[in-house]
C-alpha positions, 0 to 999 in steps of 0.5 A: 718201952722196947722197940724192935725193928720189923722183919724186912724183905731181902730187897728192902734189906739190900736197899737199907744196906746200900743207903747206909753206906752211901756217900752221895745221899744226904747225911741225915738219910744215911744216918737214919738208914744206919739206925735201922741196919743196926737194929736189924743186926740185933742192937737195942735202941739204947745200944744204937744211941750209944754207938751212934752218939744219938739221943735214945728218943731219936733212935726210937722215933726213926725205928717206929717210923720205919716200922710204920712206913718202911723205906719212905718213912726215913725221909724227912717230913715237910717242916712247918712254917711258910718259906719266903715266897717271891712274886713273879715280878721279883723273879723276873727282875732277878732273871732280867738283871742276871742276863744284863751287862752291869755296864749297861746300868753304869756299874763299875764292874764287867760281870755279875756275881751272886754277891753283886746281884744280892747287893744290887737287888737289896739297893732296889728293894728286893731282899733276897739271899744268894741261895734263893737267887741261885735257885731261881737262875737254875730253875730257868736253866741259867748257869754261872760261867766265867767270862774272863779266860786266859785265851779269850777276850777280856770282859772289860773293854779297856782291860789292856789300857788298865793292865799296862804293858805286858812283860814276859812271865819268864826271864830269859837267861843269857847262855853261859860262856863255854869253858871247853879248851 
């Protein structure tokens, strides 16, 4: 069965071309726009599949979807299956923990990382991935920042004692003796 792409308006064609060349949009969406652009150039589904190294079924599927729904049809549909959900209490625990100082919990480090949060939560019965913890924190407007800087105060209160005596990073050279006579 031959599937041809429907005729498109100039505005729709410009949007498709822009999307097909995008370097900031999702790779899947860009690829689907490229399928439609190739079809508008007159290539058949098997030719597009060969050129883009795709299955012919995939090319026909997206052309049919575009014909039915237009540009919005190139977006992915929601996938089946229920995503893991976390209770308000678990979310609250993640936020409260991220805002606390590990030293207050008698932990041997001065600041949290996502991996440390995952490990601590796991030890306390909340199994959560790094990506989900990051999403929860971003949803609350929290961003990771580096507390230790070259110019500011160190996070560990006894850092200077642990570090030991400072040494200059560049050795001073003795000036060479002048040989002018």
